[in-house]
C-alpha positions as CSV (number, residue, x, y, z in Angstrom):
1,M,8.1,-0.7,35.5
2,K,11.1,1.2,36.9
3,K,13.0,-2.0,37.6
4,S,12.3,-3.3,34.1
5,V,13.5,0.0,32.5
6,E,16.6,0.1,34.7
7,E,17.6,-3.5,34.7
8,D,16.2,-5.2,31.6
9,V,17.0,-2.7,28.8
10,F,20.3,-3.1,27.1
11,I,21.0,-1.8,23.6
12,P,24.7,-2.3,22.7
13,L,26.4,0.4,20.7
14,Y,28.7,-1.0,18.0
15,P,30.8,0.9,15.5
16,K,28.8,2.0,12.4
17,S,31.0,-0.2,10.2
18,T,29.8,-3.2,12.2
19,V,26.1,-2.5,12.0
20,E,26.0,-1.3,8.4
21,D,26.0,-4.9,7.4
22,K,22.4,-5.8,8.3
23,S,23.1,-9.5,8.1
24,S,25.8,-9.4,10.8
25,L,25.0,-10.9,14.2
26,R,25.8,-7.7,16.0
27,S,23.5,-5.7,13.8
28,K,20.6,-8.1,14.2
29,F,21.1,-8.3,18.0
30,Q,21.2,-4.5,18.3
31,E,18.0,-4.2,16.2
32,R,16.2,-6.8,18.4
33,R,17.2,-5.0,21.5
34,F,16.1,-1.6,20.1
35,W,12.6,-3.0,19.1
36,S,12.3,-4.6,22.5
37,A,12.9,-1.3,24.1
38,V,10.3,0.4,21.8
39,K,7.8,-2.2,22.9
40,L,8.6,-1.5,26.5
41,L,8.2,2.3,25.8
42,S,4.7,1.6,24.4
43,N,3.8,-0.5,27.4
44,V,5.0,2.1,29.9
45,V,3.1,4.9,28.1
46,L,-0.1,2.8,28.3
47,W,-0.1,3.5,32.1
48,D,-0.6,7.2,31.4
49,G,-3.8,8.3,33.2
50,I,-3.5,5.4,35.7
51,V,0.0,6.2,37.1
52,Q,1.0,9.8,37.7
53,E,1.9,11.5,34.4
54,D,5.3,12.7,35.7
55,K,6.3,9.2,36.6
56,V,5.3,7.8,33.2
57,R,7.1,10.6,31.4
58,D,10.2,10.1,33.5
59,L,10.3,6.4,32.8
60,G,9.3,6.6,29.2
61,L,11.0,9.7,28.0
62,S,13.8,10.6,30.3
63,K,15.0,7.0,30.9
64,L,13.9,4.9,27.9
65,L,13.9,7.3,25.1
66,N,16.7,9.6,26.0
67,R,19.0,7.1,27.6
68,Y,18.6,4.1,25.2
69,L,16.5,4.6,22.2
70,L,17.8,8.0,21.1
71,L,21.4,6.9,21.1
72,N,20.5,4.1,18.8
73,I,18.5,6.4,16.5
74,L,21.3,8.9,16.3
75,N,23.7,6.1,15.3
76,T,21.4,4.7,12.6
77,P,22.3,6.1,9.2
78,L,19.7,8.6,7.9
79,G,17.3,6.8,5.6
80,P,14.3,4.5,5.7
81,D,15.4,2.6,8.8
82,N,15.9,5.8,10.8
83,I,12.6,7.1,9.7
84,E,10.8,3.9,10.7
85,K,12.4,4.0,14.2
86,C,11.4,7.6,14.7
87,N,7.8,6.9,13.5
88,K,7.4,4.0,15.9
89,V,8.7,6.1,18.8
90,V,6.3,9.0,17.9
91,A,3.4,6.5,17.6
92,C,4.0,5.5,21.3
93,L,3.5,9.0,22.6
94,P,0.0,10.0,24.0
95,E,-1.6,12.9,22.1
96,R,-2.8,14.5,25.3
97,W,0.8,15.3,26.3
98,F,0.9,17.8,23.4
99,Q,-2.6,19.3,23.7
100,N,-1.6,22.4,25.8
101,L,1.6,23.1,24.0
102,K,2.0,26.2,21.9
103,G,2.9,25.9,18.2
104,G,6.6,25.1,17.7
105,S,7.2,23.9,21.2
106,T,7.6,20.4,22.6
107,L,8.0,18.6,25.9
108,P,11.4,19.3,27.6
109,E,12.1,15.6,27.6
110,L,11.6,15.5,23.8
111,L,14.0,18.3,22.9
112,N,16.9,16.2,21.6
113,F,14.5,13.9,19.8
114,S,12.8,16.9,18.2
115,Q,16.1,18.3,17.1
116,H,16.9,15.0,15.4
117,L,13.5,15.0,13.6
118,L,14.2,18.5,12.3
119,Q,17.4,17.3,10.8
């Protein structure tokens, strides 16, 4: 899993003017790479409970979400596309990671993502 996250994930960052045109090849490529990384996130998180939780959280949240997915989400204009991306990421996260958190708090690895959601 670690090798896949470190070597197989690539989401290019293009100027907003380039990706605003959804029919452009760059925009389509960036979107395919983003959704591929979301699928990898969901697969990594499936190992929670089998592999040590800290390893799964490191790969899924610290490396995949914060290093790749969040950059793309932050560069996506606010609107339905951004909301869909955020919803899919949230759907990947195991509920048990949040069971012992006090109201208004989140996992340290999700701080930047949480701040984006609040906006």
